[in-house]
ROBA-600974 format. One record per residue: residue in one letter; x, y, z of N, C-alpha, C in turn; residue number from 1. Coordinates in nm, 3 decimals. Layout:
N
A_X_Y_Z_X_Y_Z_X_Y_Z_NUM
...
! end
This chain:
127
M_0.088_-0.118_-0.002_0.002_0.006_0.009_0.084_0.129_-0.007_1
M_0.047_0.227_-0.081_0.126_0.352_-0.087_0.118_0.435_0.037_2
N_0.221_0.491_0.083_0.199_0.579_0.204_0.145_0.710_0.149_3
R_0.110_0.798_0.239_0.040_0.922_0.213_0.131_1.018_0.129_4
S_0.264_1.026_0.162_0.362_1.116_0.093_0.384_1.072_-0.055_5
A_0.386_0.948_-0.079_0.392_0.892_-0.217_0.265_0.927_-0.292_6
L_0.150_0.912_-0.225_0.027_0.934_-0.298_0.016_1.088_-0.335_7
M_0.062_1.180_-0.246_0.058_1.313_-0.272_0.149_1.351_-0.388_8
L_0.268_1.286_-0.395_0.366_1.312_-0.495_0.302_1.266_-0.643_9
V_0.241_1.152_-0.634_0.169_1.106_-0.753_0.067_1.207_-0.804_10
L_-0.012_1.249_-0.710_-0.115_1.349_-0.747_-0.059_1.476_-0.786_11
L_0.047_1.529_-0.732_0.114_1.658_-0.763_0.165_1.646_-0.902_12
L_0.236_1.533_-0.945_0.296_1.509_-1.073_0.174_1.502_-1.169_13
A_0.068_1.437_-1.150_-0.040_1.424_-1.243_-0.101_1.562_-1.263_14
A_-0.110_1.644_-1.163_-0.168_1.778_-1.178_-0.069_1.860_-1.270_15
C_0.049_1.852_-1.255_0.151_1.934_-1.338_0.139_1.891_-1.484_16
A_0.118_1.765_-1.502_0.119_1.710_-1.649_0.001_1.764_-1.714_17
G_-0.123_1.774_-1.648_-0.240_1.813_-1.716_-0.254_1.971_-1.719_18
L_-0.173_2.036_-1.653_-0.175_2.184_-1.650_-0.172_2.253_-1.782_19
P_-0.078_2.217_-1.879_-0.076_2.290_-2.009_-0.199_2.263_-2.087_20
D_-0.250_2.132_-2.088_-0.382_2.103_-2.147_-0.496_2.192_-2.101_21
R_-0.507_2.196_-1.967_-0.605_2.288_-1.913_-0.598_2.422_-1.957_22
A_-0.472_2.473_-1.957_-0.444_2.615_-1.986_-0.494_2.646_-2.134_23
R_-0.484_2.548_-2.213_-0.527_2.580_-2.362_-0.668_2.621_-2.361_24
H_-0.751_2.573_-2.272_-0.895_2.621_-2.261_-0.918_2.722_-2.163_25
D_-0.856_2.721_-2.053_-0.885_2.821_-1.946_-0.834_2.958_-1.977_26
L_-0.734_2.972_-2.054_-0.677_3.105_-2.074_-0.736_3.182_-2.198_27
V_-0.825_3.100_-2.271_-0.897_3.162_-2.387_-0.996_3.269_-2.322_28
G_-0.988_3.390_-2.377_-1.060_3.501_-2.332_-1.001_3.584_-2.226_29
M_-0.880_3.556_-2.180_-0.798_3.631_-2.086_-0.755_3.756_-2.154_30
P_-0.767_3.872_-2.093_-0.703_3.989_-2.158_-0.555_3.983_-2.171_31
R_-0.513_4.046_-2.282_-0.369_4.036_-2.324_-0.287_4.084_-2.206_32
S_-0.324_4.192_-2.137_-0.243_4.248_-2.026_-0.226_4.154_-1.916_33
E_-0.333_4.073_-1.884_-0.334_3.974_-1.777_-0.238_3.857_-1.820_34
L_-0.241_3.822_-1.944_-0.150_3.715_-1.993_-0.011_3.752_-1.974_35
I_0.022_3.874_-2.016_0.169_3.921_-2.000_0.207_3.930_-1.854_36
A_0.106_3.978_-1.772_0.139_3.995_-1.632_0.164_3.862_-1.565_37
C_0.106_3.750_-1.602_0.127_3.629_-1.537_0.226_3.539_-1.609_38
A_0.243_3.553_-1.739_0.338_3.472_-1.815_0.472_3.539_-1.834_39
G_0.480_3.671_-1.814_0.598_3.749_-1.839_0.594_3.815_-1.976_40
V_0.697_3.891_-2.003_0.708_3.960_-2.132_0.737_3.845_-2.235_41
P_0.661_3.849_-2.346_0.691_3.745_-2.453_0.832_3.766_-2.514_42
D_0.878_3.657_-2.562_1.009_3.649_-2.632_1.002_3.706_-2.782_43
N_0.889_3.678_-2.832_0.859_3.721_-2.980_0.719_3.769_-2.989_44
R_0.700_3.861_-3.083_0.567_3.915_-3.116_0.556_3.922_-3.268_45
E_0.453_3.890_-3.316_0.422_3.902_-3.465_0.284_3.968_-3.484_46
P_0.278_4.091_-3.540_0.149_4.151_-3.559_0.078_4.082_-3.683_47
L_-0.054_4.070_-3.673_-0.133_4.009_-3.779_-0.245_4.104_-3.809_48
P_-0.305_4.095_-3.934_-0.410_4.182_-3.966_-0.528_4.188_-3.861_49
D_-0.547_4.066_-3.800_-0.668_4.062_-3.712_-0.620_4.044_-3.571_50
G_-0.495_4.079_-3.530_-0.441_4.074_-3.396_-0.293_4.052_-3.391_51
E_-0.255_3.967_-3.318_-0.111_3.937_-3.303_-0.088_3.795_-3.245_52
V_0.039_3.744_-3.258_0.083_3.620_-3.205_0.200_3.651_-3.098_53
L_0.186_3.602_-2.979_0.292_3.626_-2.882_0.348_3.483_-2.863_54
Q_0.482_3.479_-2.846_0.559_3.345_-2.820_0.647_3.371_-2.698_55
W_0.641_3.260_-2.605_0.729_3.260_-2.492_0.803_3.133_-2.519_56
R_0.936_3.133_-2.483_1.030_3.019_-2.509_1.082_2.968_-2.383_57
Q_1.071_2.837_-2.363_1.127_2.765_-2.245_1.229_2.670_-2.309_58
D_1.351_2.723_-2.338_1.448_2.656_-2.411_1.546_2.577_-2.331_59
Q_1.553_2.599_-2.203_1.624_2.512_-2.113_1.550_2.384_-2.092_60
A_1.623_2.274_-2.124_1.555_2.149_-2.118_1.497_2.116_-1.977_61
V_1.375_2.074_-1.968_1.312_2.034_-1.845_1.310_1.885_-1.840_62
Q_1.351_1.832_-1.725_1.373_1.683_-1.714_1.254_1.627_-1.629_63
G_1.224_1.502_-1.663_1.127_1.426_-1.583_1.199_1.398_-1.450_64
P_1.126_1.325_-1.358_1.188_1.305_-1.225_1.271_1.171_-1.213_65
L_1.306_1.101_-1.314_1.371_0.975_-1.291_1.512_0.972_-1.346_66
T_1.604_1.026_-1.272_1.748_1.010_-1.311_1.812_0.940_-1.187_67
V_1.884_0.836_-1.211_1.946_0.752_-1.104_2.097_0.773_-1.132_68
K_2.165_0.819_-1.020_2.308_0.842_-1.017_2.376_0.736_-0.936_69
G_2.489_0.681_-0.981_2.564_0.577_-0.913_2.696_0.616_-0.885_70
P_2.775_0.526_-0.847_2.923_0.550_-0.822_2.999_0.566_-0.951_71
F_3.112_0.633_-0.944_3.195_0.650_-1.062_3.137_0.728_-1.173_72
S_3.049_0.825_-1.135_2.983_0.919_-1.229_2.894_0.841_-1.319_73
L_2.842_0.726_-1.279_2.738_0.648_-1.361_2.607_0.707_-1.342_74
E_2.536_0.742_-1.456_2.406_0.805_-1.451_2.318_0.741_-1.546_75
L_2.196_0.702_-1.497_2.093_0.638_-1.586_1.980_0.736_-1.583_76
D_1.948_0.780_-1.695_1.829_0.882_-1.712_1.720_0.802_-1.775_77
L_1.606_0.792_-1.695_1.495_0.726_-1.750_1.378_0.821_-1.798_78
S_1.407_0.949_-1.796_1.307_1.045_-1.816_1.326_1.104_-1.955_79
G_1.227_1.175_-1.996_1.244_1.254_-2.130_1.289_1.392_-2.101_80
H_1.335_1.464_-2.191_1.378_1.600_-2.175_1.297_1.678_-2.268_81
G_1.254_1.788_-2.227_1.176_1.871_-2.321_1.196_2.016_-2.304_82
T_1.166_2.088_-2.413_1.163_2.226_-2.420_1.019_2.266_-2.466_83
C_0.986_2.396_-2.451_0.852_2.436_-2.491_0.843_2.570_-2.539_84
H_0.761_2.602_-2.634_0.738_2.734_-2.688_0.584_2.745_-2.673_85
L_0.545_2.844_-2.584_0.401_2.879_-2.574_0.363_2.980_-2.678_86
V_0.259_2.951_-2.763_0.212_3.056_-2.863_0.075_3.087_-2.834_87
A_0.052_3.218_-2.816_-0.084_3.276_-2.791_-0.117_3.360_-2.902_88
R_-0.237_3.333_-2.958_-0.300_3.417_-3.058_-0.392_3.515_-2.987_89
I_-0.376_3.641_-3.013_-0.454_3.744_-2.948_-0.545_3.807_-3.060_90
R_-0.672_3.825_-3.028_-0.772_3.894_-3.120_-0.858_3.987_-3.024_91
N_-0.859_4.107_-3.070_-0.945_4.208_-3.000_-0.900_4.228_-2.845_92
G_-0.765_4.212_-2.829_-0.708_4.242_-2.697_-0.726_4.114_-2.604_93
R_-0.775_4.001_-2.653_-0.796_3.882_-2.563_-0.726_3.759_-2.625_94
V_-0.701_3.662_-2.541_-0.643_3.538_-2.590_-0.754_3.465_-2.674_95
A_-0.713_3.426_-2.789_-0.816_3.353_-2.874_-0.773_3.209_-2.891_96
Q_-0.639_3.178_-2.868_-0.594_3.041_-2.888_-0.450_3.022_-2.827_97
I_-0.429_2.911_-2.757_-0.302_2.879_-2.700_-0.260_2.741_-2.767_98
E_-0.128_2.742_-2.808_-0.068_2.618_-2.868_0.076_2.612_-2.810_99
Y_0.121_2.490_-2.820_0.265_2.466_-2.769_0.344_2.395_-2.887_100
T_0.469_2.443_-2.898_0.553_2.378_-2.998_0.689_2.333_-2.928_101
G_0.762_2.262_-2.991_0.889_2.219_-2.933_0.884_2.067_-2.894_102
P_0.999_2.008_-2.862_1.000_1.869_-2.806_0.974_1.874_-2.659_103
S_0.845_1.874_-2.626_0.801_1.900_-2.485_0.763_1.774_-2.405_104
D_0.798_1.655_-2.462_0.761_1.533_-2.388_0.856_1.498_-2.275_105
T_0.799_1.472_-2.163_0.875_1.413_-2.053_0.799_1.293_-2.008_106
L_0.856_1.232_-1.899_0.773_1.111_-1.839_0.645_1.167_-1.781_107
L_0.632_1.296_-1.752_0.511_1.349_-1.690_0.397_1.376_-1.799_108
G_0.435_1.369_-1.922_0.329_1.387_-2.023_0.377_1.464_-2.140_109
R_0.287_1.480_-2.234_0.320_1.534_-2.370_0.367_1.681_-2.360_110
Y_0.300_1.761_-2.281_0.337_1.904_-2.277_0.390_1.940_-2.133_111
A_0.438_1.843_-2.056_0.482_1.868_-1.923_0.587_1.975_-1.916_112
A_0.673_1.989_-2.019_0.775_2.102_-2.014_0.721_2.224_-2.029_113
C_0.598_2.243_-2.064_0.518_2.369_-2.080_0.456_2.423_-1.953_114
A_0.453_2.333_-1.845_0.389_2.376_-1.726_0.443_2.498_-1.667_115
P_0.580_2.520_-1.663_0.629_2.640_-1.600_0.590_2.776_-1.669_116
L_0.550_2.763_-1.791_0.511_2.884_-1.874_0.370_2.924_-1.833_117
V_0.277_2.829_-1.796_0.138_2.865_-1.782_0.094_2.847_-1.636_118
R_0.180_2.798_-1.544_0.136_2.793_-1.405_0.077_2.907_-1.334_119
A_0.135_3.027_-1.340_0.083_3.147_-1.288_-0.038_3.186_-1.345_120
C_-0.053_3.175_-1.481_-0.179_3.216_-1.541_-0.282_3.121_-1.512_121
E_-0.257_2.993_-1.502_-0.363_2.902_-1.469_-0.428_2.926_-1.332_122
R_-0.328_2.966_-1.241_-0.373_3.000_-1.103_-0.467_3.115_-1.104_123
L_-0.445_3.216_-1.199_-0.524_3.334_-1.195_-0.669_3.292_-1.243_124
T_-0.689_3.198_-1.330_-0.813_3.162_-1.374_-0.896_3.091_-1.259_125
R_-0.829_3.047_-1.153_-0.895_2.967_-1.051_-0.938_3.060_-0.938_126
L_-0.902_3.191_-0.945_-0.949_3.286_-0.837_-1.081_3.333_-0.854_127
! end
């Protein structure tokens, strides 16, 4: 039987893995200014005739939680590494679409490397 700490860790990891998918829906409709306030200043901006596209880059590889280190500098990495680019389409001053690009797979899920980019914004939608 799993102890309470292990169960909490599993639940926390599962929550982080689903965060980027939830943000795809939860952030739609958020004002542009709030998105920038919670996600930070975007790394790139591209104006479009009907709005703009903002991009944030998480280029430092994010690792999953399973790296085993042994003696003599032996290291076994069972996790995936990922980077993420968050792309937000803005129309009429509000988020119209959220997408992710980059090799963002880790053991925690398909877009788990994107969780740091949307965590603060997702919390705002829960208030």
